[in-house]
Each structure stands twice: as C-alpha cells, then as structure tokens.
N, CA, C and O atoms as CSV, one atom per row, in Angstrom:
chain,resi,resn,atom,element,x,y,z
A,1,UNK,N,N,26.211,-4.244,-1.321
A,1,UNK,CA,C,25.107,-4.204,-0.193
A,1,UNK,C,C,25.326,-2.916,0.565
A,1,UNK,O,O,26.459,-2.472,0.751
A,2,UNK,N,N,24.218,-2.314,1.007
A,2,UNK,CA,C,24.418,-1.149,1.660
A,2,UNK,C,C,24.881,-1.311,3.057
A,2,UNK,O,O,24.300,-2.202,3.676
A,3,UNK,N,N,25.772,-0.670,3.677
A,3,UNK,CA,C,26.159,-0.779,5.064
A,3,UNK,C,C,25.141,-0.001,5.951
A,3,UNK,O,O,24.256,0.727,5.500
A,4,UNK,N,N,25.394,-0.262,7.354
A,4,UNK,CA,C,24.431,0.396,8.280
A,4,UNK,C,C,24.305,1.983,8.143
A,4,UNK,O,O,23.267,2.620,8.320
A,5,UNK,N,N,25.530,2.495,7.802
A,5,UNK,CA,C,25.581,4.009,7.782
A,5,UNK,C,C,24.660,4.659,6.642
A,5,UNK,O,O,23.966,5.674,6.703
A,6,UNK,N,N,24.884,3.692,5.499
A,6,UNK,CA,C,24.034,4.285,4.234
A,6,UNK,C,C,22.621,3.995,4.482
A,6,UNK,O,O,21.863,4.747,3.870
A,7,UNK,N,N,22.041,3.074,5.243
A,7,UNK,CA,C,20.826,2.831,5.441
A,7,UNK,C,C,20.204,3.868,6.259
A,7,UNK,O,O,19.090,4.351,6.060
A,8,UNK,N,N,21.098,4.199,7.291
A,8,UNK,CA,C,20.699,5.214,8.157
A,8,UNK,C,C,20.452,6.671,7.486
A,8,UNK,O,O,19.567,7.448,7.843
A,9,UNK,N,N,21.301,6.880,6.552
A,9,UNK,CA,C,21.371,8.087,5.763
A,9,UNK,C,C,20.008,8.187,5.009
A,9,UNK,O,O,19.227,9.138,5.035
A,10,UNK,N,N,19.882,7.012,4.332
A,10,UNK,CA,C,18.654,6.830,3.251
A,10,UNK,C,C,17.282,6.911,4.314
A,10,UNK,O,O,16.275,7.487,3.903
A,11,UNK,N,N,17.296,6.451,5.359
A,11,UNK,CA,C,16.058,6.537,6.093
A,11,UNK,C,C,15.942,7.966,6.673
A,11,UNK,O,O,14.810,8.443,6.764
A,12,UNK,N,N,17.080,8.741,7.099
A,12,UNK,CA,C,16.955,9.993,7.357
A,12,UNK,C,C,16.211,10.929,6.124
A,12,UNK,O,O,15.254,11.684,6.297
A,13,UNK,N,N,16.839,10.694,4.982
A,13,UNK,CA,C,16.151,11.216,3.714
A,13,UNK,C,C,14.696,11.017,3.750
A,13,UNK,O,O,13.944,11.992,3.773
A,14,UNK,N,N,14.236,9.759,3.756
A,14,UNK,CA,C,12.836,9.244,3.665
A,14,UNK,C,C,12.007,10.004,4.828
A,14,UNK,O,O,10.941,10.580,4.612
A,15,UNK,N,N,12.596,9.932,6.003
A,15,UNK,CA,C,11.695,10.532,7.063
A,15,UNK,C,C,11.681,12.034,6.909
A,15,UNK,O,O,10.600,12.621,6.960
A,16,UNK,N,N,12.688,12.624,6.745
A,16,UNK,CA,C,12.705,14.238,6.534
A,16,UNK,C,C,11.953,14.578,5.338
A,16,UNK,O,O,11.111,15.471,5.433
A,17,UNK,N,N,12.123,14.036,4.310
A,17,UNK,CA,C,11.125,14.300,3.066
A,17,UNK,C,C,9.573,14.190,3.408
A,17,UNK,O,O,8.769,15.005,2.955
A,18,UNK,N,N,9.233,13.223,4.163
A,18,UNK,CA,C,7.850,13.175,4.699
A,18,UNK,C,C,7.430,14.321,5.620
A,18,UNK,O,O,6.366,14.937,5.553
A,19,UNK,N,N,8.327,14.494,6.401
A,19,UNK,CA,C,8.005,15.712,7.408
A,19,UNK,C,C,7.868,16.967,6.454
A,19,UNK,O,O,6.949,17.768,6.631
A,20,UNK,N,N,8.721,17.113,5.523
A,20,UNK,CA,C,8.659,18.348,4.626
A,20,UNK,C,C,7.261,18.354,3.972
A,20,UNK,O,O,6.638,19.415,4.001
A,21,UNK,N,N,6.715,17.287,3.393
A,21,UNK,CA,C,5.593,17.150,2.693
A,21,UNK,C,C,4.304,17.337,3.731
A,21,UNK,O,O,3.239,17.847,3.384
A,22,UNK,N,N,4.582,16.845,5.041
A,22,UNK,CA,C,3.491,17.114,5.959
A,22,UNK,C,C,3.564,18.472,6.455
A,22,UNK,O,O,2.693,18.806,7.257
A,23,UNK,N,N,4.373,19.244,6.149
A,23,UNK,CA,C,4.513,20.625,6.538
A,23,UNK,C,C,5.136,20.936,7.926
A,23,UNK,O,O,4.988,22.007,8.515
A,24,UNK,N,N,5.795,19.958,8.344
A,24,UNK,CA,C,6.521,20.193,9.706
A,24,UNK,C,C,7.856,21.203,9.356
A,24,UNK,O,O,8.674,20.905,8.486
A,25,UNK,N,N,7.928,22.293,10.078
A,25,UNK,CA,C,9.146,23.060,9.794
A,25,UNK,C,C,10.470,22.445,10.348
A,25,UNK,O,O,10.644,21.778,11.368
A,26,UNK,N,N,11.383,22.868,9.359
A,26,UNK,CA,C,12.752,22.232,9.808
A,26,UNK,C,C,13.122,22.810,11.160
A,26,UNK,O,O,13.449,22.041,12.064
A,27,UNK,N,N,13.090,24.132,11.351
A,27,UNK,CA,C,13.325,24.678,12.669
A,27,UNK,C,C,12.342,24.141,13.728
A,27,UNK,O,O,11.144,24.397,13.608
A,28,UNK,N,N,12.785,23.434,14.724
A,28,UNK,CA,C,11.895,23.161,15.827
A,28,UNK,C,C,11.301,21.808,15.420
A,28,UNK,O,O,10.340,21.421,16.085
A,29,UNK,N,N,11.747,21.026,14.405
A,29,UNK,CA,C,11.056,19.764,14.000
A,29,UNK,C,C,11.186,18.703,15.180
A,29,UNK,O,O,10.221,17.961,15.364
A,30,UNK,N,N,12.265,18.582,15.960
A,30,UNK,CA,C,12.287,17.650,17.034
A,30,UNK,C,C,11.152,17.951,17.990
A,30,UNK,O,O,10.372,17.081,18.379
A,31,UNK,N,N,11.095,19.237,18.356
A,31,UNK,CA,C,9.882,19.574,19.287
A,31,UNK,C,C,8.681,19.242,18.739
A,31,UNK,O,O,7.865,18.648,19.445
A,32,UNK,N,N,8.389,19.550,17.469
A,32,UNK,CA,C,7.140,19.361,16.849
A,32,UNK,C,C,6.753,17.756,16.927
A,32,UNK,O,O,5.641,17.371,17.288
A,33,UNK,N,N,7.699,16.981,16.584
A,33,UNK,CA,C,7.606,15.486,16.684
A,33,UNK,C,C,7.161,14.947,18.168
A,33,UNK,O,O,6.303,14.117,18.469
A,34,UNK,N,N,8.008,15.678,18.947
A,34,UNK,CA,C,7.582,15.169,20.463
A,34,UNK,C,C,6.235,15.685,20.703
A,34,UNK,O,O,5.482,14.894,21.269
A,35,UNK,N,N,5.707,16.964,20.365
A,35,UNK,CA,C,4.465,17.369,20.670
A,35,UNK,C,C,3.421,16.507,20.059
A,35,UNK,O,O,2.380,16.285,20.679
A,36,UNK,N,N,3.663,15.951,18.745
A,36,UNK,CA,C,2.657,15.225,17.851
A,36,UNK,C,C,2.557,13.754,18.503
A,36,UNK,O,O,1.476,13.198,18.697
A,37,UNK,N,N,3.740,13.220,18.801
A,37,UNK,CA,C,3.768,11.770,19.201
A,37,UNK,C,C,3.840,11.327,20.628
A,37,UNK,O,O,3.468,10.226,21.033
A,38,UNK,N,N,4.420,12.414,21.448
A,38,UNK,CA,C,4.628,12.176,22.845
A,38,UNK,C,C,5.973,11.380,23.040
A,38,UNK,O,O,6.258,10.963,24.162
A,39,UNK,N,N,6.814,11.161,21.948
A,39,UNK,CA,C,8.081,10.580,22.235
A,39,UNK,C,C,9.018,11.369,23.069
A,39,UNK,O,O,8.681,12.470,23.506
A,40,UNK,N,N,10.085,10.892,23.288
A,40,UNK,CA,C,11.224,11.563,23.960
A,40,UNK,C,C,11.774,12.694,22.939
A,40,UNK,O,O,11.459,12.625,21.751
A,41,UNK,N,N,12.615,13.753,23.427
A,41,UNK,CA,C,13.232,14.504,22.527
A,41,UNK,C,C,14.418,13.707,21.880
A,41,UNK,O,O,14.700,13.999,20.717
A,42,UNK,N,N,15.138,12.732,22.513
A,42,UNK,CA,C,16.111,11.999,22.011
A,42,UNK,C,C,15.642,11.003,20.943
A,42,UNK,O,O,16.410,10.673,20.039
A,43,UNK,N,N,14.309,10.483,21.036
A,43,UNK,CA,C,13.753,9.714,20.038
A,43,UNK,C,C,13.590,10.449,18.804
A,43,UNK,O,O,13.987,10.032,17.716
A,44,UNK,N,N,12.973,11.596,18.998
A,44,UNK,CA,C,12.783,12.364,17.860
A,44,UNK,C,C,13.948,12.759,16.951
A,44,UNK,O,O,13.988,12.723,15.721
A,45,UNK,N,N,14.950,13.170,17.880
A,45,UNK,CA,C,16.214,13.433,17.133
A,45,UNK,C,C,16.847,12.237,16.368
A,45,UNK,O,O,17.392,12.359,15.271
A,46,UNK,N,N,16.731,11.148,17.003
A,46,UNK,CA,C,17.265,9.870,16.399
A,46,UNK,C,C,16.398,9.442,15.081
A,46,UNK,O,O,16.873,8.862,14.104
A,47,UNK,N,N,15.198,9.792,15.223
A,47,UNK,CA,C,14.497,9.450,13.772
A,47,UNK,C,C,14.776,10.477,12.813
A,47,UNK,O,O,14.650,10.138,11.637
A,48,UNK,N,N,15.163,11.781,13.073
A,48,UNK,CA,C,15.411,12.682,12.185
A,48,UNK,C,C,16.722,12.341,11.399
A,48,UNK,O,O,16.927,12.596,10.213
A,49,UNK,N,N,17.617,11.685,12.318
A,49,UNK,CA,C,19.015,11.212,11.827
A,49,UNK,C,C,18.995,9.919,11.334
A,49,UNK,O,O,20.069,9.420,10.999
A,50,UNK,N,N,17.829,9.199,11.213
A,50,UNK,CA,C,17.792,7.982,10.365
A,50,UNK,C,C,17.619,6.717,11.225
A,50,UNK,O,O,17.723,5.589,10.744
A,51,UNK,N,N,17.384,6.931,12.361
A,51,UNK,CA,C,17.178,5.580,13.373
A,51,UNK,C,C,15.674,5.302,13.077
A,51,UNK,O,O,14.948,6.207,12.665
A,52,UNK,N,N,15.259,4.155,13.273
A,52,UNK,CA,C,13.814,3.780,13.274
A,52,UNK,C,C,13.330,3.562,14.641
A,52,UNK,O,O,14.109,3.193,15.519
A,53,UNK,N,N,11.948,3.795,14.894
A,53,UNK,CA,C,11.518,3.625,16.394
A,53,UNK,C,C,11.606,2.169,16.643
A,53,UNK,O,O,11.356,1.331,15.776
A,54,UNK,N,N,11.992,1.876,17.928
A,54,UNK,CA,C,12.205,0.596,18.350
A,54,UNK,C,C,10.899,-0.220,18.463
A,54,UNK,O,O,10.871,-1.448,18.388
A,55,UNK,N,N,9.909,0.505,18.636
A,55,UNK,CA,C,8.616,-0.164,18.862
A,55,UNK,C,C,7.689,-0.238,17.652
A,55,UNK,O,O,7.363,0.835,17.146
A,56,UNK,N,N,7.236,-1.344,17.141
A,56,UNK,CA,C,6.454,-1.564,16.003
A,56,UNK,C,C,5.379,-0.801,15.883
A,56,UNK,O,O,5.099,-0.223,14.833
A,57,UNK,N,N,4.576,-0.723,17.118
A,57,UNK,CA,C,3.398,0.207,16.954
A,57,UNK,C,C,3.557,1.559,16.832
A,57,UNK,O,O,2.672,2.280,16.372
A,58,UNK,N,N,4.908,2.065,17.315
A,58,UNK,CA,C,5.208,3.342,17.157
A,58,UNK,C,C,5.624,3.792,15.699
A,58,UNK,O,O,5.486,4.911,15.206
A,59,UNK,N,N,6.153,2.678,15.137
A,59,UNK,CA,C,6.402,2.942,13.789
A,59,UNK,C,C,5.423,3.246,12.868
A,59,UNK,O,O,5.507,4.108,11.993
A,60,UNK,N,N,4.303,2.367,13.135
A,60,UNK,CA,C,2.991,2.502,12.360
A,60,UNK,C,C,2.334,3.788,12.819
A,60,UNK,O,O,1.795,4.460,11.940
A,61,UNK,N,N,2.302,4.209,14.011
A,61,UNK,CA,C,1.751,5.458,14.247
A,61,UNK,C,C,2.439,6.645,13.723
A,61,UNK,O,O,1.781,7.640,13.415
A,62,UNK,N,N,3.871,6.607,13.586
A,62,UNK,CA,C,4.532,7.674,13.004
A,62,UNK,C,C,4.312,7.755,11.394
A,62,UNK,O,O,4.206,8.833,10.809
A,63,UNK,N,N,4.263,6.666,10.835
A,63,UNK,CA,C,3.996,6.554,9.514
A,63,UNK,C,C,2.550,7.139,9.036
A,63,UNK,O,O,2.400,7.930,8.105
A,64,UNK,N,N,1.586,6.633,9.800
A,64,UNK,CA,C,0.189,7.281,9.723
A,64,UNK,C,C,0.218,8.745,9.952
A,64,UNK,O,O,-0.422,9.485,9.206
A,65,UNK,N,N,0.901,9.197,10.909
A,65,UNK,CA,C,1.004,10.642,11.262
A,65,UNK,C,C,1.471,11.534,10.139
A,65,UNK,O,O,0.855,12.540,9.788
A,66,UNK,N,N,2.660,11.085,9.565
A,66,UNK,CA,C,3.449,11.820,8.601
A,66,UNK,C,C,3.225,11.392,7.184
A,66,UNK,O,O,3.866,11.939,6.286
A,67,UNK,N,N,2.316,10.405,6.913
A,67,UNK,CA,C,2.183,9.807,5.619
A,67,UNK,C,C,3.461,9.107,4.913
A,67,UNK,O,O,3.759,9.215,3.723
A,68,UNK,N,N,4.137,8.380,5.883
A,68,UNK,CA,C,5.318,7.645,5.433
A,68,UNK,C,C,5.016,6.119,4.962
A,68,UNK,O,O,4.375,5.296,5.617
A,69,UNK,N,N,5.601,5.920,3.711
A,69,UNK,CA,C,5.545,4.513,3.315
A,69,UNK,C,C,6.429,3.579,4.290
A,69,UNK,O,O,7.659,3.580,4.323
A,70,UNK,N,N,5.581,2.787,5.072
A,70,UNK,CA,C,6.127,2.039,6.010
A,70,UNK,C,C,7.317,1.053,5.537
A,70,UNK,O,O,8.330,0.786,6.183
A,71,UNK,N,N,6.988,0.618,4.366
A,71,UNK,CA,C,7.901,-0.351,3.818
A,71,UNK,C,C,9.136,0.179,3.111
A,71,UNK,O,O,10.185,-0.453,2.994
A,72,UNK,N,N,8.910,1.386,2.656
A,72,UNK,CA,C,10.081,2.372,2.153
A,72,UNK,C,C,10.927,2.607,3.441
A,72,UNK,O,O,12.116,2.291,3.457
A,73,UNK,N,N,10.371,3.106,4.414
A,73,UNK,CA,C,11.223,3.438,5.671
A,73,UNK,C,C,11.851,2.466,6.186
A,73,UNK,O,O,13.028,2.685,6.471
A,74,UNK,N,N,11.330,1.197,6.449
A,74,UNK,CA,C,11.929,0.191,7.148
A,74,UNK,C,C,12.938,-0.556,6.178
A,74,UNK,O,O,14.125,-0.631,6.492
A,75,UNK,N,N,12.457,-1.113,4.983
A,75,UNK,CA,C,13.167,-1.765,4.002
A,75,UNK,C,C,14.062,-1.013,2.894
A,75,UNK,O,O,14.923,-1.583,2.224
A,76,UNK,N,N,13.774,0.179,2.814
A,76,UNK,CA,C,14.255,1.136,1.736
A,76,UNK,C,C,13.789,0.712,0.368
A,76,UNK,O,O,14.329,1.115,-0.662
A,77,UNK,N,N,12.801,-0.087,0.396
A,77,UNK,CA,C,12.127,-0.405,-0.934
A,77,UNK,C,C,10.681,-0.210,-0.726
A,77,UNK,O,O,10.168,-0.615,0.317
A,78,UNK,N,N,9.877,0.469,-1.773
A,78,UNK,CA,C,8.576,0.808,-1.571
A,78,UNK,C,C,7.853,-0.603,-2.073
A,78,UNK,O,O,8.336,-1.287,-2.975
A,79,UNK,N,N,6.821,-0.893,-1.476
A,79,UNK,CA,C,6.070,-2.179,-1.844
A,79,UNK,C,C,5.086,-1.688,-2.912
A,79,UNK,O,O,4.436,-0.675,-2.653
A,80,UNK,N,N,4.905,-2.333,-4.138
A,80,UNK,CA,C,4.259,-1.900,-5.017
A,80,UNK,C,C,2.708,-2.182,-4.701
A,80,UNK,O,O,2.427,-3.318,-4.319
A,81,UNK,N,N,1.690,-1.242,-4.831
A,81,UNK,CA,C,0.463,-1.353,-4.382
A,81,UNK,C,C,-0.482,-1.534,-5.590
A,81,UNK,O,O,-0.465,-0.716,-6.511
A,82,UNK,N,N,-1.208,-2.478,-5.590
A,82,UNK,CA,C,-2.062,-2.634,-6.854
A,82,UNK,C,C,-2.924,-1.421,-7.016
A,82,UNK,O,O,-3.327,-0.872,-5.990
A,83,UNK,N,N,-3.279,-0.901,-8.279
A,83,UNK,CA,C,-4.136,0.193,-8.656
A,83,UNK,C,C,-5.555,-0.569,-8.777
A,83,UNK,O,O,-5.824,-1.348,-9.692
A,84,UNK,N,N,-6.383,-0.243,-7.761
A,84,UNK,CA,C,-7.750,-0.874,-7.793
A,84,UNK,C,C,-8.416,-0.616,-9.127
A,84,UNK,O,O,-9.130,-1.520,-9.560
A,85,UNK,N,N,-8.284,0.484,-9.834
A,85,UNK,CA,C,-9.001,0.834,-11.078
A,85,UNK,C,C,-8.358,-0.178,-12.058
A,85,UNK,O,O,-9.134,-0.713,-12.849
A,86,UNK,N,N,-7.147,-0.489,-12.113
A,86,UNK,CA,C,-6.761,-1.391,-13.125
A,86,UNK,C,C,-7.207,-2.763,-12.862
A,86,UNK,O,O,-7.543,-3.490,-13.798
A,87,UNK,N,N,-7.230,-3.173,-11.606
A,87,UNK,CA,C,-7.518,-4.582,-11.335
A,87,UNK,C,C,-9.113,-4.799,-11.649
A,87,UNK,O,O,-9.556,-5.873,-12.056
A,88,UNK,N,N,-9.961,-3.570,-11.393
A,88,UNK,CA,C,-11.269,-3.853,-11.810
A,88,UNK,C,C,-11.392,-3.690,-13.319
A,88,UNK,O,O,-12.288,-4.389,-13.792
A,89,UNK,N,N,-10.818,-3.052,-14.070
A,89,UNK,CA,C,-10.775,-3.064,-15.500
A,89,UNK,C,C,-10.329,-4.408,-15.931
A,89,UNK,O,O,-10.947,-4.900,-16.875
A,90,UNK,N,N,-9.442,-5.031,-15.446
A,90,UNK,CA,C,-9.028,-6.380,-15.801
A,90,UNK,C,C,-10.177,-7.248,-15.601
A,90,UNK,O,O,-10.509,-8.021,-16.500
A,91,UNK,N,N,-10.820,-7.190,-14.494
A,91,UNK,CA,C,-11.913,-8.173,-14.174
A,91,UNK,C,C,-12.999,-7.942,-15.209
A,91,UNK,O,O,-13.611,-8.917,-15.646
A,92,UNK,N,N,-13.283,-6.698,-15.636
A,92,UNK,CA,C,-14.388,-6.268,-16.572
A,92,UNK,C,C,-13.945,-6.907,-17.865
A,92,UNK,O,O,-14.781,-7.598,-18.448
A,93,UNK,N,N,-12.657,-6.762,-18.433
A,93,UNK,CA,C,-12.486,-7.292,-19.589
A,93,UNK,C,C,-12.381,-8.802,-19.568
A,93,UNK,O,O,-12.586,-9.400,-20.624
A,94,UNK,N,N,-12.099,-9.440,-18.531
A,94,UNK,CA,C,-11.995,-10.946,-18.438
A,94,UNK,C,C,-13.512,-11.463,-18.567
A,94,UNK,O,O,-13.841,-12.351,-19.354
A,95,UNK,N,N,-14.335,-10.847,-17.758
A,95,UNK,CA,C,-15.811,-11.340,-17.820
A,95,UNK,C,C,-16.395,-10.995,-19.287
A,95,UNK,O,O,-16.991,-11.895,-19.877
A,96,UNK,N,N,-16.256,-9.781,-19.876
A,96,UNK,CA,C,-16.698,-9.342,-21.132
A,96,UNK,C,C,-16.072,-10.298,-22.233
A,96,UNK,O,O,-16.724,-10.500,-23.258
A,97,UNK,N,N,-14.944,-10.841,-22.078
A,97,UNK,CA,C,-14.302,-11.514,-23.062
A,97,UNK,C,C,-14.998,-12.888,-22.913
A,97,UNK,O,O,-15.346,-13.444,-23.954
A,98,UNK,N,N,-15.240,-13.502,-21.713
A,98,UNK,CA,C,-16.111,-14.544,-21.473
A,98,UNK,C,C,-17.403,-14.594,-22.294
A,98,UNK,O,O,-17.772,-15.555,-22.970
A,99,UNK,N,N,-18.120,-13.278,-22.123
A,99,UNK,CA,C,-19.539,-13.221,-22.961
A,99,UNK,C,C,-19.538,-13.430,-24.350
A,99,UNK,O,O,-20.398,-14.007,-25.016
A,100,UNK,N,N,-18.344,-12.831,-24.776
A,100,UNK,CA,C,-18.000,-12.775,-26.412
A,100,UNK,C,C,-17.863,-14.038,-26.897
A,100,UNK,O,O,-18.423,-14.452,-27.912
A,101,UNK,N,N,-16.997,-14.778,-26.065
A,101,UNK,CA,C,-16.424,-16.148,-26.655
A,101,UNK,C,C,-17.447,-17.133,-26.298
A,101,UNK,O,O,-17.487,-18.094,-27.065
A,102,UNK,N,N,-18.257,-17.141,-25.360
A,102,UNK,CA,C,-19.263,-18.040,-25.213
A,102,UNK,C,C,-20.652,-17.892,-25.810
A,102,UNK,O,O,-21.476,-18.807,-25.842
A,103,UNK,N,N,-20.864,-16.550,-26.323
A,103,UNK,CA,C,-22.030,-16.314,-26.793
A,103,UNK,C,C,-23.093,-16.209,-25.673
A,103,UNK,O,O,-24.272,-16.432,-25.948
A,104,UNK,N,N,-22.758,-15.915,-24.565
A,104,UNK,CA,C,-23.693,-16.211,-23.311
A,104,UNK,C,C,-23.693,-14.544,-22.716
A,104,UNK,O,O,-22.718,-13.832,-22.473
A,105,UNK,N,N,-24.981,-14.272,-22.604
A,105,UNK,CA,C,-25.182,-12.774,-22.180
A,105,UNK,C,C,-25.628,-12.834,-20.623
A,105,UNK,O,O,-26.673,-13.356,-20.236
A,106,UNK,N,N,-24.685,-12.227,-19.813
A,106,UNK,CA,C,-24.860,-12.234,-18.517
A,106,UNK,C,C,-25.818,-11.081,-18.073
A,106,UNK,O,O,-25.782,-9.973,-18.608
A,107,UNK,N,N,-26.607,-11.381,-17.141
A,107,UNK,CA,C,-27.621,-10.158,-16.446
A,107,UNK,C,C,-26.571,-9.234,-15.899
A,107,UNK,O,O,-25.435,-9.617,-15.620
A,108,UNK,N,N,-26.990,-8.023,-15.762
A,108,UNK,CA,C,-26.081,-7.044,-14.896
A,108,UNK,C,C,-25.649,-7.618,-13.633
A,108,UNK,O,O,-24.478,-7.524,-13.263
A,109,UNK,N,N,-26.619,-8.257,-12.904
A,109,UNK,CA,C,-26.305,-8.812,-11.559
A,109,UNK,C,C,-25.237,-9.939,-11.760
A,109,UNK,O,O,-24.348,-10.061,-10.918
A,110,UNK,N,N,-25.294,-10.766,-12.849
A,110,UNK,CA,C,-24.301,-11.896,-13.015
A,110,UNK,C,C,-23.080,-11.360,-13.268
A,110,UNK,O,O,-22.060,-11.801,-12.740
A,111,UNK,N,N,-23.092,-10.262,-14.182
A,111,UNK,CA,C,-21.946,-9.680,-14.590
A,111,UNK,C,C,-21.053,-9.179,-13.409
A,111,UNK,O,O,-19.864,-9.441,-13.226
A,112,UNK,N,N,-21.854,-8.425,-12.671
A,112,UNK,CA,C,-21.171,-7.731,-11.204
A,112,UNK,C,C,-20.664,-8.898,-10.271
A,112,UNK,O,O,-19.637,-8.742,-9.610
A,113,UNK,N,N,-21.341,-9.988,-10.224
A,113,UNK,CA,C,-20.945,-11.007,-9.417
A,113,UNK,C,C,-19.702,-11.881,-9.934
A,113,UNK,O,O,-18.956,-12.502,-9.177
A,114,UNK,N,N,-19.593,-11.844,-11.243
A,114,UNK,CA,C,-18.550,-12.617,-11.872
A,114,UNK,C,C,-17.121,-11.614,-11.738
A,114,UNK,O,O,-16.020,-12.109,-11.497
A,115,UNK,N,N,-17.304,-10.367,-11.904
A,115,UNK,CA,C,-16.239,-9.465,-11.568
A,115,UNK,C,C,-15.781,-9.512,-10.258
A,115,UNK,O,O,-14.589,-9.540,-9.951
A,116,UNK,N,N,-16.910,-9.522,-9.318
A,116,UNK,CA,C,-16.367,-9.727,-7.841
A,116,UNK,C,C,-15.715,-10.871,-7.614
A,116,UNK,O,O,-14.735,-10.866,-6.868
A,117,UNK,N,N,-16.168,-12.061,-8.238
A,117,UNK,CA,C,-15.336,-13.456,-8.027
A,117,UNK,C,C,-13.834,-13.082,-8.583
A,117,UNK,O,O,-12.860,-13.405,-7.904
A,118,UNK,N,N,-13.694,-12.497,-9.648
A,118,UNK,CA,C,-12.564,-12.230,-10.273
A,118,UNK,C,C,-11.639,-11.639,-9.347
A,118,UNK,O,O,-10.508,-12.077,-9.136
A,119,UNK,N,N,-12.217,-10.500,-8.730
A,119,UNK,CA,C,-11.391,-9.632,-7.709
A,119,UNK,C,C,-10.923,-10.318,-6.481
A,119,UNK,O,O,-9.905,-9.964,-5.887
A,120,UNK,N,N,-11.775,-11.430,-6.058
A,120,UNK,CA,C,-11.392,-12.109,-4.921
A,120,UNK,C,C,-10.386,-13.156,-5.281
A,120,UNK,O,O,-10.708,-14.174,-5.893
A,121,UNK,N,N,-9.080,-12.876,-4.867
A,121,UNK,CA,C,-8.044,-13.817,-5.315
A,121,UNK,C,C,-8.098,-15.286,-4.875
A,121,UNK,O,O,-7.472,-16.165,-5.466
A,122,UNK,N,N,-8.883,-15.508,-3.801
A,122,UNK,CA,C,-9.107,-16.972,-3.336
A,122,UNK,C,C,-10.121,-17.539,-4.251
A,122,UNK,O,O,-10.082,-18.762,-4.384
A,123,UNK,N,N,-11.149,-16.791,-4.997
A,123,UNK,CA,C,-12.073,-17.235,-5.926
A,123,UNK,C,C,-11.576,-17.131,-7.322
A,123,UNK,O,O,-12.224,-17.717,-8.189
A,124,UNK,N,N,-10.576,-16.504,-7.636
A,124,UNK,CA,C,-9.942,-16.269,-8.961
A,124,UNK,C,C,-9.495,-17.587,-9.729
A,124,UNK,O,O,-9.537,-17.771,-10.945
A,125,UNK,N,N,-9.050,-18.471,-8.729
A,125,UNK,CA,C,-8.533,-19.694,-9.320
A,125,UNK,C,C,-9.637,-20.591,-9.805
A,125,UNK,O,O,-9.381,-21.456,-10.643
A,126,UNK,N,N,-10.836,-20.436,-9.333
A,126,UNK,CA,C,-11.996,-21.263,-9.778
A,126,UNK,C,C,-13.035,-20.557,-10.812
A,126,UNK,O,O,-14.084,-21.036,-11.243
A,127,UNK,N,N,-12.450,-19.274,-11.097
A,127,UNK,CA,C,-13.532,-18.572,-11.802
A,127,UNK,C,C,-13.528,-19.280,-13.334
A,127,UNK,O,O,-14.551,-19.088,-13.991
A,128,UNK,N,N,-12.529,-20.032,-13.914
A,128,UNK,CA,C,-12.660,-20.576,-15.085
A,128,UNK,C,C,-13.696,-21.584,-15.012
A,128,UNK,O,O,-14.538,-21.617,-15.910
A,129,UNK,N,N,-13.744,-22.456,-14.004
A,129,UNK,CA,C,-14.714,-23.332,-13.740
A,129,UNK,C,C,-16.135,-22.821,-13.863
A,129,UNK,O,O,-16.961,-23.334,-14.618
A,130,UNK,N,N,-16.384,-21.730,-13.043
A,130,UNK,CA,C,-17.661,-21.009,-13.235
A,130,UNK,C,C,-18.065,-20.519,-14.334
A,130,UNK,O,O,-19.270,-20.419,-14.564
A,131,UNK,N,N,-17.173,-20.145,-15.163
A,131,UNK,CA,C,-17.312,-19.587,-16.510
A,131,UNK,C,C,-17.864,-20.744,-17.371
A,131,UNK,O,O,-18.835,-20.550,-18.103
A,132,UNK,N,N,-17.251,-21.954,-17.289
A,132,UNK,CA,C,-17.554,-23.139,-17.912
A,132,UNK,C,C,-18.969,-23.670,-17.714
A,132,UNK,O,O,-19.681,-24.164,-18.587
A,133,UNK,N,N,-19.265,-23.486,-16.411
A,133,UNK,CA,C,-20.723,-24.023,-16.048
A,133,UNK,C,C,-21.671,-23.026,-16.603
A,133,UNK,O,O,-22.755,-23.494,-16.953
A,134,UNK,N,N,-21.498,-21.794,-16.751
A,134,UNK,CA,C,-22.439,-20.756,-17.246
A,134,UNK,C,C,-22.589,-21.024,-18.729
A,134,UNK,O,O,-23.668,-20.953,-19.318
A,135,UNK,N,N,-21.339,-21.362,-19.339
A,135,UNK,CA,C,-21.378,-21.568,-20.803
A,135,UNK,C,C,-22.265,-22.692,-21.269
A,135,UNK,O,O,-22.627,-22.763,-22.443
A,136,UNK,N,N,-22.600,-23.527,-20.398
A,136,UNK,CA,C,-23.384,-24.782,-20.783
A,136,UNK,C,C,-24.943,-24.551,-20.769
A,136,UNK,O,O,-25.738,-25.462,-20.998
A,137,UNK,N,N,-25.269,-23.413,-20.516
A,137,UNK,CA,C,-26.670,-23.144,-20.480
A,137,UNK,C,C,-27.481,-24.263,-20.707
A,137,UNK,O,O,-28.707,-24.149,-20.700
C-alpha cells in the first residue's frame, strides 16, 4: 500500500502534468494559479507539491480549470468513463437482433424509442419484457 509521501508525490505529478497540458508555464506557476483561482500563494504551492485543496468545491473548480481527472487526482485511480458511441452501438445491435429473431419490423420511431429505453439503465432491466410484448403482434 502506498504511504502518504508516495500519494503526495503521485498527486504532484498528476497536478503538474495537467498544468503542463493547460499551458501553465513552470516559472511563475504558483502566481498563475493564484491569479486564476484566487487562492493563497501557500495553497498554490501546496497543490504543486501534491496536496489537495481542503475544500471540495475548490477541488472541482481546480479540476475544471485545468482539465484534471478529479478521480485520478483524489484517489490516484481514474474512473472509467463509458464511451457513449459504444453504448449506443450496443443498443442498436440489441434492438436489431430483436427484430431479426422475432421477425418483427419496428418503425424508425419504435426503433429509436427501443434504443432509448436500452440506454436508460433504469429501463434496461425491463426491456426484455417490452420486446416480448412487441413480438406478440
């Protein structure tokens, strides 16, 4: 397990890499952070050295400002984000597969609504029942 020093060093790398990508120059970096966020110079230096802002709202603000993955910065593990294209393709394949197996042709509007139902995780559990109802023409 990582110790506190290792975590701080890892956060410093994450923070400084994000600042590099955001085009914040290394020289005068602290002053630039102070100017952009309104934080104290001591806070800016602490973040550069790997500390996290103590205020949750400030963490979100800094992440948005510099394009930092909040989960990576806080937990040192990036949260996997679903690719919306892949999820949409999965929905289309699911509904098209239903059409082929049931020999039921959906109208474009029905097809779109069924894909939409598949994309809604709360409705996805019941989509099989919906498909069975449609198949009973």
